All heavy atoms as an XYZ file, in Angstrom:
969
protein
N      68.179   -101.494     98.865
C      68.587   -100.628     97.788
C      67.751    -99.361     97.819
O      66.557    -99.397     98.085
C      68.428   -101.321     96.434
C      68.947   -100.539     95.246
C      70.452   -100.438     95.209
O      71.133   -101.152     95.935
N      70.960    -99.543     94.400
N      68.379    -98.236     97.581
C      67.683    -96.964     97.517
C      67.328    -96.674     96.063
O      68.171    -96.828     95.169
C      68.569    -95.838     98.081
C      67.916    -94.475     97.848
C      68.830    -96.071     99.563
N      66.109    -96.280     95.833
C      65.668    -95.881     94.483
C      65.385    -94.395     94.462
O      64.750    -93.857     95.378
C      64.407    -96.642     94.080
C      64.598    -98.124     93.834
C      63.298    -98.712     93.312
N      62.938    -98.182     92.014
C      61.712    -98.210     91.507
N      60.717    -98.718     92.212
N      61.463    -97.729     90.316
N      65.854    -93.759     93.422
C      65.588    -92.345     93.206
C      64.848    -92.211     91.880
O      65.337    -92.672     90.845
C      66.893    -91.543     93.159
C      67.793    -91.638     94.388
C      69.086    -90.866     94.147
C      67.083    -91.118     95.620
N      63.697    -91.587     91.919
C      62.879    -91.462     90.723
C      62.612    -89.995     90.450
O      61.959    -89.315     91.262
C      61.557    -92.236     90.859
C      61.859    -93.719     91.110
C      60.710    -92.059     89.617
C      60.643    -94.556     91.352
N      63.120    -89.512     89.313
C      62.924    -88.120     88.921
C      61.666    -87.973     88.077
O      61.257    -88.901     87.370
C      64.117    -87.595     88.108
C      65.460    -87.698     88.779
C      66.244    -88.916     88.354
O      65.622    -89.925     87.976
O      67.500    -88.868     88.390
N      61.097    -86.804     88.119
C      59.958    -86.460     87.270
C      59.935    -84.946     87.072
O      60.624    -84.216     87.780
C      58.646    -86.932     87.894
O      58.444    -86.307     89.147
N      59.136    -84.523     86.097
C      58.933    -83.096     85.894
C      59.650    -82.499     84.709
O      59.471    -81.308     84.421
N      60.458    -83.283     84.010
C      61.128    -82.743     82.835
C      60.156    -82.509     81.704
O      58.982    -82.891     81.764
N      60.643    -81.857     80.650
C      59.794    -81.607     79.493
C      60.389    -80.575     78.584
O      61.568    -80.225     78.693
N      59.572    -80.091     77.669
C      59.970    -79.086     76.686
C      59.367    -77.746     77.099
O      58.172    -77.652     77.376
C      59.464    -79.483     75.305
C      59.646    -78.482     74.179
C      61.121    -78.226     73.917
C      58.945    -78.976     72.910
N      60.207    -76.721     77.126
C      59.741    -75.395     77.530
C      60.464    -74.349     76.689
O      61.590    -74.583     76.231
C      60.004    -75.179     79.039
C      61.480    -75.194     79.355
C      59.348    -73.906     79.544
N      59.828    -73.234     76.493
C      60.472    -72.146     75.751
C      61.443    -71.388     76.664
O      61.283    -71.377     77.879
C      59.420    -71.179     75.207
C      58.613    -71.745     74.059
C      57.720    -70.686     73.411
O      57.298    -69.740     74.067
N      57.458    -70.845     72.128
N      62.409    -70.758     76.036
C      63.352    -69.947     76.797
C      62.601    -68.915     77.624
O      61.637    -68.310     77.141
C      64.338    -69.269     75.854
N      63.040    -68.745     78.859
C      62.375    -67.837     79.769
C      61.325    -68.509     80.640
O      60.826    -67.902     81.593
N      60.972    -69.728     80.294
C      59.956    -70.450     81.031
C      60.503    -71.126     82.282
O      61.671    -70.971     82.641
N      59.627    -71.903     82.916
C      59.968    -72.563     84.173
C      59.564    -74.028     84.152
O      58.619    -74.421     83.447
C      59.245    -71.876     85.346
O      59.638    -70.531     85.478
N      60.272    -74.818     84.928
C      59.930    -76.212     85.180
C      60.302    -76.531     86.617
O      61.216    -75.905     87.181
C      60.712    -77.166     84.259
C      60.270    -77.312     82.804
C      61.289    -78.173     82.057
C      58.881    -77.902     82.693
N      59.604    -77.500     87.207
C      59.976    -77.979     88.532
C      60.218    -79.476     88.454
O      59.314    -80.239     88.101
C      58.908    -77.674     89.578
C      59.416    -77.994     90.996
C      58.444    -77.625     92.078
N      57.444    -78.656     92.303
C      56.855    -78.882     93.484
N      57.166    -78.141     94.522
N      55.941    -79.822     93.584
N      61.431    -79.881     88.783
C      61.775    -81.290     88.841
C      61.576    -81.813     90.255
O      61.786    -81.098     91.231
C      63.230    -81.498     88.427
C      63.659    -80.931     87.079
C      65.111    -81.303     86.792
C      62.764    -81.399     85.962
N      61.192    -83.075     90.333
C      61.051    -83.745     91.622
C      61.905    -84.998     91.617
O      62.127    -85.617     90.575
C      59.594    -84.133     91.871
O      58.748    -83.016     91.896
N      62.365    -85.379     92.800
C      63.116    -86.628     92.963
C      62.644    -87.280     94.251
O      62.889    -86.748     95.335
C      64.605    -86.366     92.998
S      65.595    -87.817     93.394
N      61.985    -88.416     94.112
C      61.461    -89.139     95.265
C      62.364    -90.323     95.571
O      62.690    -91.109     94.678
C      60.047    -89.610     94.972
N      62.742    -90.442     96.837
C      63.602    -91.542     97.274
C      62.768    -92.598     97.983
O      61.882    -92.287     98.770
C      64.671    -91.022     98.218
N      63.056    -93.855     97.695
C      62.356    -94.954     98.333
C      63.312    -96.124     98.507
O      64.416    -96.132     97.973
C      61.140    -95.378     97.505
O      61.543    -95.863     96.243
N      62.859    -97.119     99.262
C      63.699    -98.287     99.483
C      64.143    -98.374    100.926
O      63.488    -97.862    101.815
N      65.278    -98.969    101.145
C      65.740    -99.196    102.507
C      66.058    -97.871    103.186
O      66.319    -96.869    102.542
C      66.957   -100.102    102.510
C      68.220    -99.455    101.964
C      69.400   -100.378    102.154
N      70.642    -99.826    101.657
C      71.427    -99.005    102.350
N      71.083    -98.625    103.563
N      72.552    -98.563    101.839
N      66.038    -97.911    104.485
C      66.327    -96.705    105.255
C      67.725    -96.208    104.901
O      68.690    -96.944    104.885
C      66.251    -96.996    106.753
O      64.941    -97.459    107.062
C      66.543    -95.737    107.541
N      67.807    -94.983    104.612
C      69.060    -94.399    104.147
C      69.259    -93.075    104.839
O      68.409    -92.207    104.767
C      68.990    -94.241    102.627
C      70.181    -93.576    102.012
C      71.404    -94.213    101.965
C      70.072    -92.319    101.465
C      72.505    -93.603    101.381
C      71.167    -91.703    100.870
C      72.379    -92.352    100.828
N      70.335    -92.914    105.503
C      70.612    -91.653    106.176
C      71.298    -90.711    105.198
O      72.492    -90.809    104.940
C      71.504    -91.891    107.392
O      70.856    -92.714    108.332
N      70.506    -89.822    104.675
C      71.047    -88.919    103.676
C      71.908    -87.833    104.328
O      71.482    -87.173    105.253
C      69.908    -88.227    102.906
C      68.874    -89.177    102.357
C      67.554    -89.090    102.769
C      69.210    -90.143    101.431
C      66.594    -89.949    102.273
C      68.259    -91.007    100.931
C      66.956    -90.910    101.357
O      66.016    -91.764    100.869
N      73.080    -87.676    103.777
C      73.851    -86.511    104.151
C      73.432    -85.339    103.309
O      73.235    -84.233    103.787
N      73.241    -85.647    102.020
C      72.856    -84.597    101.086
C      72.282    -85.244     99.841
O      72.492    -86.425     99.578
C      74.054    -83.732    100.709
N      71.554    -84.431     99.097
C      71.098    -84.855     97.777
C      71.466    -83.775     96.779
O      71.556    -82.602     97.126
C      69.600    -85.139     97.789
C      69.256    -86.342     98.652
S      67.529    -86.810     98.606
C      67.443    -87.551     96.960
N      71.662    -84.203     95.557
C      72.114    -83.260     94.551
C      71.417    -83.452     93.228
O      70.791    -84.477     92.973
N      71.525    -82.436     92.397
C      71.084    -82.506     91.003
C      72.310    -82.275     90.120
O      73.093    -81.346     90.351
C      70.041    -81.438     90.698
C      68.682    -81.720     91.249
C      68.135    -81.209     92.393
C      67.681    -82.567     90.664
N      66.863    -81.684     92.572
C      66.546    -82.524     91.516
C      67.613    -83.347     89.516
C      65.382    -83.230     91.244
C      66.449    -84.055     89.254
C      65.354    -83.997     90.105
N      72.433    -83.122     89.133
C      73.468    -82.985     88.119
C      72.782    -82.977     86.752
O      71.649    -83.417     86.624
C      74.456    -84.151     88.200
C      75.361    -84.090     89.404
C      74.878    -84.425     90.655
C      76.680    -83.705     89.287
C      75.691    -84.363     91.783
C      77.509    -83.640     90.392
C      77.000    -83.974     91.642
N      73.490    -82.508     85.741
C      72.927    -82.547     84.390
C      74.011    -82.934     83.402
O      75.197    -82.704     83.625
C      72.292    -81.217     84.012
C      73.280    -80.055     83.880
C      72.504    -78.750     83.651
N      73.406    -77.614     83.467
C      72.996    -76.358     83.376
N      71.703    -76.065     83.451
N      73.868    -75.385     83.206
N      73.537    -83.511     82.306
C      74.466    -83.952     81.275
C      73.864    -83.688     79.905
O      72.796    -84.217     79.569
C      74.784    -85.441     81.437
C      75.865    -85.939     80.511
C      76.342    -87.325     80.890
O      75.684    -88.055     81.614
N      77.523    -87.685     80.408
N      74.541    -82.868     79.136
C      74.150    -82.592     77.771
C      74.884    -83.558     76.849
O      75.941    -84.081     77.204
C      74.480    -81.150     77.411
N      74.363    -83.798     75.633
C      75.025    -84.725     74.701
C      76.472    -84.326     74.442
O      76.768    -83.167     74.167
C      74.166    -84.603     73.435
C      72.824    -84.207     73.940
C      73.087    -83.301     75.102
N      77.360    -85.290     74.570
C      78.759    -85.039     74.294
C      79.510    -84.332     75.395
O      80.701    -84.009     75.235
N      78.845    -84.093     76.515
C      79.492    -83.379     77.617
C      79.487    -84.231     78.876
O      78.719    -85.184     78.996
C      78.783    -82.056     77.892
C      78.888    -81.054     76.754
C      78.333    -79.708     77.160
C      78.513    -78.685     76.056
N      78.010    -77.342     76.462
N      80.353    -83.874     79.801
C      80.394    -84.589     81.071
C      79.222    -84.166     81.961
O      78.678    -83.076     81.824
C      81.722    -84.303     81.787
C      82.927    -84.938     81.129
C      84.144    -84.924     82.026
O      84.085    -84.325     83.117
O      85.165    -85.513     81.637
N      78.900    -85.056     82.876
C      77.849    -84.740     83.838
C      78.374    -83.664     84.793
O      79.452    -83.812     85.376
C      77.436    -85.995     84.598
C      76.205    -85.851     85.431
C      75.702    -87.194     85.918
N      75.296    -88.059     84.812
C      74.675    -89.224     84.955
N      74.385    -89.661     86.175
N      74.360    -89.956     83.924
N      77.588    -82.604     84.957
C      78.052    -81.479     85.768
C      77.119    -81.194     86.934
O      75.910    -81.447     86.869
C      78.187    -80.223     84.903
C      76.889    -79.700     84.328
C      77.071    -78.386     83.567
O      78.218    -77.926     83.393
O      76.049    -77.800     83.160
N      77.699    -80.647     87.965
C      76.950    -80.292     89.164
C      76.006    -79.136     88.878
O      76.367    -78.170     88.189
C      77.937    -79.886     90.263
C      77.295    -79.316     91.490
C      76.739    -80.149     92.442
C      77.242    -77.938     91.684
C      76.149    -79.619     93.562
C      76.650    -77.405     92.809
C      76.099    -78.251     93.746
N      74.791    -79.224     89.438
C      73.811    -78.157     89.321
C      73.510    -77.565     90.696
O      73.616    -76.355     90.898
C      72.506    -78.653     88.679
C      71.443    -77.555     88.679
C      72.753    -79.160     87.261
N      73.116    -78.422     91.635
C      72.725    -77.943     92.957
C      72.772    -79.102     93.943
O      72.706    -80.264     93.544
C      71.320    -77.345     92.924
N      72.873    -78.759     95.222
C      72.832    -79.770     96.280
C      72.175    -79.173     97.503
O      72.164    -77.947     97.689
C      74.237    -80.264     96.618
N      71.633    -80.062     98.329
C      71.012    -79.629     99.573
C      71.410    -80.578    100.688
O      71.415    -81.793    100.502
C      69.467    -79.557     99.429
C      68.853    -78.886    100.647
C      68.860    -80.931     99.203
C      67.395    -78.471    100.403
N      71.822    -80.031    101.820
C      72.144    -80.842    102.980
C      70.848    -81.245    103.669
O      69.994    -80.402    103.924
C      73.052    -80.055    103.923
C      74.398    -79.715    103.319
C      75.278    -78.975    104.299
C      76.609    -78.603    103.653
N      77.502    -77.884    104.592
N      70.726    -82.550    103.940
C      69.454    -83.023    104.484
C      69.171    -82.408    105.855
O      68.047    -82.053    106.163
C      69.486    -84.546    104.569
C      68.117    -85.133    104.517
C      67.462    -85.758    105.530
C      67.249    -85.146    103.382
N      66.218    -86.142    105.102
C      66.048    -85.793    103.794
C      67.339    -84.666    102.085
C      64.977    -85.974    102.933
C      66.262    -84.850    101.224
C      65.099    -85.492    101.657
N      70.187    -82.310    106.685
C      70.032    -81.677    107.996
C      70.277    -80.190    107.831
O      71.348    -79.762    107.434
C      71.023    -82.258    108.991
N      69.248    -79.435    108.071
C      69.389    -77.992    108.008
C      68.930    -77.380    106.710
O      68.441    -76.252    106.683
N      69.077    -78.103    105.620
C      68.549    -77.616    104.342
C      69.378    -76.581    103.623
O      68.884    -75.933    102.703
N      70.627    -76.398    104.025
C      71.439    -75.418    103.298
C      71.719    -75.921    101.889
O      71.805    -77.120    101.647
C      72.732    -75.137    104.041
O      73.493    -76.307    104.179
N      71.834    -74.974    100.970
C      71.947    -75.312     99.559
C      73.232    -74.774     98.950
O      73.860    -73.854     99.458
C      70.750    -74.763     98.773
O      70.603    -73.356     99.073
C      69.466    -75.482     99.151
N      73.558    -75.370     97.819
C      74.748    -75.014     97.070
C      74.386    -75.054     95.593
O      73.691    -75.976     95.165
C      75.869    -76.019     97.379
C      77.221    -75.846     96.710
C      77.907    -74.592     97.234
C      78.085    -77.071     96.979
N      74.840    -74.056     94.821
C      74.473    -73.981     93.406
C      75.689    -73.748     92.530
O      76.647    -73.073     92.924
C      73.486    -72.840     93.174
C      72.192    -72.994     93.908
C      71.980    -72.360     95.128
C      71.171    -73.794     93.400
C      70.795    -72.512     95.813
C      69.973    -73.951     94.075
C      69.797    -73.316     95.288
O      68.616    -73.464     95.975
N      75.598    -74.280     91.330
C      76.587    -73.932     90.318
C      76.386    -72.472     89.921
O      75.251    -71.973     89.922
C      76.432    -74.834     89.099
N      77.456    -71.798     89.560
C      77.352    -70.393     89.185
C      76.400    -70.185     88.004
O      75.709    -69.165     87.925
C      78.739    -69.840     88.812
C      79.637    -69.667     90.031
O      79.110    -69.643     91.167
O      80.863    -69.579     89.840
N      76.344    -71.157     87.113
C      75.523    -71.022     85.907
C      74.028    -71.017     86.186
O      73.243    -70.589     85.332
C      75.859    -72.147     84.920
O      75.618    -73.403     85.526
N      73.621    -71.496     87.366
C      72.192    -71.557     87.675
C      71.811    -70.720     88.888
O      70.620    -70.599     89.206
C      71.725    -73.010     87.896
C      72.111    -73.877     86.717
C      72.278    -73.586     89.201
N      72.803    -70.154     89.540
C      72.539    -69.360     90.739
C      71.578    -68.230     90.400
O      71.677    -67.602     89.347
C      73.853    -68.809     91.272
C      73.837    -68.430     92.730
C      75.236    -68.104     93.203
C      76.136    -69.315     93.201
N      77.486    -69.035     93.727
N      70.636    -67.981     91.276
C      69.605    -66.935     91.134
C      68.506    -67.311     90.151
O      67.558    -66.540     89.977
C      70.206    -65.583     90.723
C      71.198    -65.052     91.746
O      70.990    -65.290     92.952
O      72.194    -64.428     91.342
N      68.637    -68.463     89.499
C      67.555    -68.920     88.606
C      66.930    -70.227     89.109
O      65.730    -70.447     88.928
C      68.095    -69.145     87.184
C      68.641    -67.906     86.518
C      68.951    -68.160     85.047
N      69.978    -69.177     84.867
C      69.803    -70.287     84.135
N      68.644    -70.504     83.545
N      70.796    -71.151     83.991
N      67.743    -71.087     89.703
C      67.273    -72.387     90.177
C      67.224    -72.376     91.698
O      68.068    -71.763     92.364
C      68.208    -73.500     89.730
C      68.203    -73.793     88.255
C      67.569    -72.978     87.334
C      68.871    -74.920     87.774
C      67.575    -73.265     85.992
C      68.889    -75.225     86.427
C      68.242    -74.387     85.529
N      66.252    -73.094     92.252
C      66.134    -73.235     93.700
C      65.886    -74.691     94.040
O      64.949    -75.307     93.516
C      64.977    -72.377     94.246
O      65.192    -71.006     93.908
C      64.905    -72.508     95.768
N      66.718    -75.226     94.912
C      66.546    -76.609     95.357
C      65.948    -76.609     96.762
O      66.333    -75.794     97.601
C      67.888    -77.348     95.366
C      67.762    -78.836     95.648
S      69.336    -79.682     95.412
C      68.834    -81.376     95.766
N      65.008    -77.528     96.987
C      64.368    -77.637     98.291
C      64.105    -79.103     98.595
O      64.282    -79.967     97.732
C      63.061    -76.838     98.318
O      62.158    -77.327     97.346
N      63.697    -79.375     99.819
C      63.426    -80.759    100.220
C      62.174    -80.833    101.056
O      61.802    -79.881    101.742
C      64.614    -81.331    101.006
C      64.668    -80.839    102.452
C      65.979    -81.011    103.054
N      66.128    -80.777    104.469
C      65.764    -79.735    105.188
N      65.075    -78.763    104.636
N      66.027    -79.633    106.472
N      61.536    -82.004    101.019
C      60.408    -82.304    101.892
C      60.799    -83.567    102.645
O      60.784    -84.667    102.081
C      59.134    -82.526    101.062
C      57.903    -82.743    101.928
O      58.026    -83.318    103.023
O      56.813    -82.335    101.498
N      61.193    -83.399    103.900
C      61.711    -84.517    104.670
C      60.670    -85.612    104.833
O      60.968    -86.798    104.693
C      62.206    -84.017    106.040
C      63.394    -83.078    105.857
C      62.568    -85.191    106.940
C      63.879    -82.450    107.139
N      59.432    -85.239    105.070
C      58.369    -86.224    105.303
C      58.140    -87.093    104.073
O      57.765    -88.260    104.192
C      57.084    -85.517    105.703
N      58.357    -86.523    102.900
C      58.119    -87.253    101.651
C      59.398    -87.844    101.066
O      59.355    -88.467    100.004
C      57.466    -86.333    100.626
C      56.073    -85.862    101.015
C      55.476    -84.990     99.926
C      54.066    -84.556    100.289
N      53.477    -83.689     99.232
N      60.524    -87.608    101.717
C      61.821    -88.070    101.162
C      61.978    -87.615     99.715
O      62.373    -88.393     98.840
C      61.941    -89.580    101.238
C      62.472    -90.040    102.579
O      62.933    -89.239    103.390
N      62.389    -91.327    102.824
N      61.651    -86.372     99.480
C      61.630    -85.835     98.114
C      62.383    -84.505     98.068
O      62.290    -83.703     98.998
C      60.176    -85.619     97.643
O      59.508    -86.896     97.642
C      60.129    -85.030     96.252
N      63.121    -84.318     96.988
C      63.756    -83.032     96.721
C      63.204    -82.471     95.428
O      62.714    -83.203     94.570
C      65.288    -83.133     96.654
C      65.863    -83.539     98.003
C      65.738    -84.074     95.563
N      63.293    -81.164     95.311
C      62.758    -80.457     94.160
C      63.817    -79.534     93.589
O      64.702    -79.067     94.304
C      61.532    -79.635     94.570
C      60.460    -80.436     95.259
C      60.394    -80.490     96.653
C      59.522    -81.147     94.527
C      59.429    -81.234     97.290
C      58.537    -81.898     95.160
C      58.497    -81.940     96.546
O      57.528    -82.687     97.184
N      63.688    -79.264     92.309
C      64.523    -78.261     91.671
C      63.604    -77.353     90.867
O      63.099    -77.759     89.818
C      65.586    -78.903     90.766
C      66.589    -77.931     90.165
C      67.484    -77.337     91.263
C      67.452    -78.609     89.101
N      63.377    -76.168     91.383
C      62.587    -75.173     90.674
C      63.513    -74.415     89.734
O      64.477    -73.798     90.185
C      61.935    -74.208     91.662
C      61.138    -73.099     91.014
C      59.917    -73.615     90.280
O      59.199    -74.482     90.782
N      59.667    -73.096     89.081
N      63.201    -74.479     88.449
C      64.059    -73.861     87.444
C      63.289    -72.743     86.750
O      62.280    -72.992     86.092
C      64.501    -74.917     86.418
C      65.165    -76.142     87.055
S      65.813    -77.305     85.837
C      64.309    -77.843     85.064
N      63.761    -71.528     86.923
C      63.137    -70.355     86.316
C      64.083    -69.732     85.293
O      65.277    -70.006     85.289
C      62.791    -69.339     87.407
C      61.796    -69.870     88.409
O      60.938    -70.691     88.083
N      61.909    -69.403     89.645
N      63.521    -68.877     84.465
C      64.319    -68.171     83.449
C      65.211    -69.132     82.676
O      66.406    -68.884     82.496
C      65.173    -67.077     84.114
O      64.361    -66.166     84.825
N      64.623    -70.206     82.219
C      65.392    -71.249     81.546
C      65.984    -70.742     80.240
O      65.367    -69.920     79.534
C      64.524    -72.476     81.312
C      64.315    -73.344     82.567
C      63.119    -74.262     82.390
C      65.571    -74.148     82.848
N      67.163    -71.255     79.939
C      67.898    -70.885     78.741
C      68.138    -72.126     77.892
O      68.176    -73.249     78.431
C      69.243    -70.273     79.120
C      69.170    -69.096     80.076
C      70.557    -68.642     80.487
C      70.504    -67.486     81.469
N      71.867    -67.050     81.887
N      68.347    -71.966     76.594
C      68.639    -73.142     75.763
C      69.838    -73.945     76.278
O      69.845    -75.178     76.160
C      68.917    -72.530     74.393
C      68.084    -71.290     74.377
C      68.157    -70.751     75.781
N      70.804    -73.279     76.861
C      71.973    -73.997     77.371
C      71.681    -74.811     78.625
O      72.536    -75.569     79.084
C      73.128    -73.027     77.649
C      72.760    -71.824     78.494
C      72.461    -70.589     77.648
O      71.747    -70.720     76.627
O      72.932    -69.502     78.040
N      70.478    -74.701     79.164
C      70.065    -75.569     80.275
C      69.566    -76.920     79.784
O      69.301    -77.816     80.596
C      68.956    -74.899     81.099
C      69.412    -73.652     81.817
O      70.526    -73.657     82.378
O      68.653    -72.661     81.820
N      69.439    -77.074     78.472
C      68.984    -78.329     77.899
C      69.938    -79.456     78.255
O      71.138    -79.378     77.990
C      68.856    -78.209     76.370
O      67.831    -77.260     76.065
C      68.511    -79.555     75.755
N      69.405    -80.519     78.866
C      70.228    -81.642     79.312
C      69.340    -82.689     79.962
O      68.163    -82.429     80.256
C      71.275    -81.181     80.320
N      69.910    -83.848     80.213
C      69.301    -84.816     81.104
C      69.650    -84.428     82.517
O      70.825    -84.152     82.803
N      68.667    -84.385     83.392
C      68.890    -83.990     84.783
C      68.770    -85.219     85.675
O      67.782    -85.965     85.590
C      67.879    -82.915     85.198
C      68.244    -81.546     84.677
C      68.140    -81.255     83.316
C      68.725    -80.560     85.523
C      68.504    -80.006     82.830
C      69.091    -79.307     85.053
C      68.979    -79.038     83.702
O      69.348    -77.808     83.216
N      69.764    -85.390     86.524
C      69.871    -86.580     87.355
C      69.895    -86.199     88.827
O      70.636    -85.290     89.230
C      71.144    -87.363     87.015
C      71.189    -87.866     85.618
C      71.641    -87.070     84.581
C      70.766    -89.155     85.326
C      71.671    -87.525     83.276
C      70.805    -89.634     84.024
C      71.251    -88.826     82.999
N      69.134    -86.927     89.596
C      69.119    -86.775     91.049
C      70.113    -87.770     91.648
O      70.258    -88.888     91.138
C      67.700    -87.042     91.548
S      67.506    -87.097     93.319
N      70.768    -87.365     92.736
C      71.733    -88.233     93.389
C      71.646    -88.064     94.893
O      71.296    -86.983     95.377
C      73.150    -87.921     92.907
N      71.985    -89.129     95.616
C      71.957    -89.096     97.077
C      73.331    -89.480     97.616
O      73.992    -90.386     97.095
C      70.901    -90.054     97.619
N      73.703    -88.782     98.669
C      75.008    -89.001     99.276
C      74.794    -89.319    100.747
O      74.063    -88.599    101.434
C      75.852    -87.746     99.121
C      77.287    -87.917     99.545
C      78.069    -86.659     99.357
C      79.533    -86.898     99.698
N      79.704    -87.630    100.951
N      75.483    -90.357    101.243
C      75.209    -90.809    102.598
C      75.966    -90.030    103.660
O      75.390    -89.619    104.664
C      75.503    -92.287    102.727
O      76.860    -92.539    102.419
N      77.238    -89.832    103.494
C      78.044    -89.223    104.547
C      78.932    -88.143    103.970
O      79.383    -88.232    102.836
C      78.914    -90.280    105.230
C      78.118    -91.352    105.963
S      79.201    -92.615    106.636
C      80.159    -91.646    107.795
N      79.194    -87.143    104.793
C      80.090    -86.089    104.373
C      79.371    -85.069    103.524
O      78.867    -85.385    102.447
N      79.317    -83.857    104.014
C      78.590    -82.818    103.274
C      79.459    -81.591    103.031
O      78.935    -80.510    102.767
C      77.313    -82.410    104.042
O      77.676    -81.949    105.342
C      76.354    -83.576    104.151
N      80.738    -81.742    103.102
C      81.606    -80.613    102.795
C      81.413    -80.195    101.342
O      81.131    -81.031    100.473
C      83.062    -80.980    103.035
N      81.564    -78.917    101.086
C      81.285    -78.385     99.757
C      82.047    -79.128     98.675
O      81.492    -79.479     97.632
C      81.640    -76.899     99.708
O      80.792    -76.195    100.629
C      81.448    -76.330     98.311
N      83.306    -79.383     98.896
C      84.100    -80.035     97.845
C      83.611    -81.440     97.558
O      83.799    -81.956     96.454
C      85.588    -80.053     98.234
C      85.906    -80.765     99.529
C      85.896    -79.848    100.718
O      85.222    -78.803    100.662
O      86.563    -80.180    101.718
N      82.973    -82.077     98.544
C      82.405    -83.404     98.314
C      81.115    -83.309     97.512
O      80.856    -84.141     96.648
C      82.147    -84.090     99.650
C      83.364    -84.384    100.520
C      82.936    -85.012    101.830
C      84.357    -85.263     99.799
N      80.307    -82.331     97.790
C      79.015    -82.211     97.113
C      79.168    -81.855     95.639
O      78.291    -82.175     94.829
C      78.152    -81.159     97.819
C      77.807    -81.451     99.274
C      76.929    -80.350     99.822
C      77.138    -82.795     99.411
N      80.227    -81.187     95.273
C      80.406    -80.749     93.891
C      80.803    -81.874     92.950
O      80.631    -81.749     91.737
C      81.477    -79.656     93.846
C      81.163    -78.343     94.563
C      82.370    -77.428     94.523
C      79.959    -77.662     93.937
N      81.311    -82.960     93.481
C      81.887    -84.032     92.652
C      80.932    -85.197     92.550
O      80.567    -85.812     93.555
C      83.213    -84.485     93.266
C      83.971    -85.409     92.346
O      83.396    -86.125     91.531
N      85.295    -85.401     92.473
N      80.533    -85.519     91.330
C      79.539    -86.576     91.134
C      80.032    -87.925     91.659
O      79.234    -88.787     92.008
C      79.190    -86.699     89.659
C      80.321    -87.171     88.768
C      79.901    -87.193     87.312
N      80.880    -87.804     86.436
C      81.897    -87.179     85.896
N      82.077    -85.902     86.163
N      82.729    -87.818     85.103
N      81.330    -88.128     91.727
C      81.864    -89.413     92.163
C      81.640    -89.670     93.645
O      81.827    -90.794     94.124
C      83.351    -89.493     91.827
C      83.625    -89.500     90.334
C      85.112    -89.514     90.013
N      85.355    -89.576     88.582
C      85.376    -88.509     87.787
N      85.182    -87.317     88.294
N      85.601    -88.645     86.500
N      81.255    -88.660     94.398
C      81.041    -88.812     95.833
C      79.622    -89.216     96.192
O      79.305    -89.377     97.364
C      81.408    -87.522     96.554
C      82.895    -87.229     96.481
O      83.720    -88.131     96.549
N      83.240    -85.966     96.305
N      78.759    -89.356     95.196
C      77.368    -89.714     95.467
C      77.184    -91.225     95.378
O      77.793    -91.891     94.560
C      76.446    -88.981     94.507
C      76.331    -87.516     94.836
C      77.353    -86.629     94.476
C      75.235    -87.010     95.508
C      77.275    -85.276     94.803
C      75.134    -85.664     95.822
C      76.163    -84.803     95.467
O      76.086    -83.470     95.788
N      76.292    -91.736     96.236
C      76.127    -93.182     96.356
C      75.023    -93.752     95.477
O      75.098    -94.915     95.059
C      75.820    -93.526     97.822
C      76.896    -93.030     98.756
O      78.000    -93.596     98.723
O      76.640    -92.063     99.509
N      73.990    -92.980     95.240
C      72.836    -93.480     94.478
C      72.420    -92.439     93.446
O      72.506    -91.232     93.699
C      71.652    -93.777     95.417
C      71.946    -94.854     96.420
C      72.370    -94.522     97.702
C      71.839    -96.195     96.091
C      72.663    -95.496     98.629
C      72.137    -97.184     97.013
C      72.547    -96.829     98.281
O      72.823    -97.799     99.206
N      71.921    -92.950     92.326
C      71.516    -92.104     91.208
C      70.162    -92.512     90.673
O      69.810    -93.703     90.677
C      72.541    -92.199     90.080
C      73.830    -91.552     90.415
C      74.893    -92.111     91.064
C      74.210    -90.210     90.114
N      75.890    -91.188     91.195
C      75.515    -90.006     90.623
C      73.575    -89.150     89.476
C      76.184    -88.805     90.506
C      74.241    -87.946     89.351
C      75.540    -87.778     89.866
N      69.421    -91.524     90.205
C      68.198    -91.805     89.480
C      68.480    -92.017     88.004
O      69.628    -91.887     87.549
N      67.427    -92.311     87.247
C      67.562    -92.593     85.814
C      67.601    -91.314     84.979
O      67.998    -91.347     83.812
C      66.405    -93.469     85.343
C      66.442    -94.868     85.934
C      67.712    -95.601     85.539
O      68.058    -95.693     84.374
N      68.421    -96.134     86.518
N      67.172    -90.211     85.565
C      67.237    -88.934     84.855
C      65.929    -88.544     84.211
O      65.073    -89.387     83.922
N      65.784    -87.265     83.996
C      64.633    -86.718     83.291
C      65.125    -85.640     82.335
O      66.008    -84.851     82.684
C      63.588    -86.163     84.286
O      62.415    -85.742     83.593
C      64.121    -84.991     85.096
N      64.575    -85.635     81.126
C      65.075    -84.739     80.083
C      64.429    -83.359     80.191
O      63.203    -83.239     80.335
C      64.809    -85.317     78.703
C      65.270    -84.452     77.543
C      66.774    -84.294     77.481
O      67.533    -85.203     77.848
N      67.236    -83.136     77.002
N      65.262    -82.331     80.108
C      64.795    -80.962     80.039
C      65.286    -80.371     78.725
O      66.484    -80.392     78.444
C      65.321    -80.128     81.226
C      65.009    -78.651     81.032
C      64.718    -80.633     82.529
N      64.355    -79.878     77.929
C      64.698    -79.268     76.652
C      64.142    -77.854     76.613
O      62.939    -77.653     76.818
C      64.135    -80.073     75.470
O      64.649    -81.414     75.546
C      64.548    -79.467     74.150
N      65.014    -76.883     76.379
C      64.618    -75.483     76.341
C      64.806    -74.985     74.916
O      65.923    -74.971     74.398
C      65.452    -74.643     77.317
C      64.946    -73.197     77.328
C      65.403    -75.248     78.713
N      63.725    -74.568     74.304
C      63.783    -74.080     72.924
C      63.980    -72.566     72.906
O      63.503    -71.851     73.778
C      62.505    -74.451     72.175
O      61.400    -73.811     72.778
N      64.671    -72.101     71.871
C      64.953    -70.658     71.765
C      63.865    -69.917     71.011
O      62.981    -70.532     70.439
C      66.295    -70.448     71.066
O      66.283    -71.066     69.810
């Protein structure tokens, strides 16, 4: 079983920054890609960002483009989400996910295509 453990959430004022981490452990898993999704109360879980494990190319939701940066550390089996210029509307539970095969853009955008999920970490941005 693959375990994904997120950390780094918290309370921050608007305009501030946070860095989320997601560490993967467990059985050997050939990652095609890893992603970050978020879910606010009463809303569906939405795509935030993804990174292809081979090559490191990234994909972002329009709402976070130019503010958030996703990166990976292959040696540590860890991905990061650097979040800058945070806004109150970024408030949500943030979830890390891993996908085994297929890295086409349309696959990465859909949460149903991911194989493993973390428990999430809360990000709250005050105005």
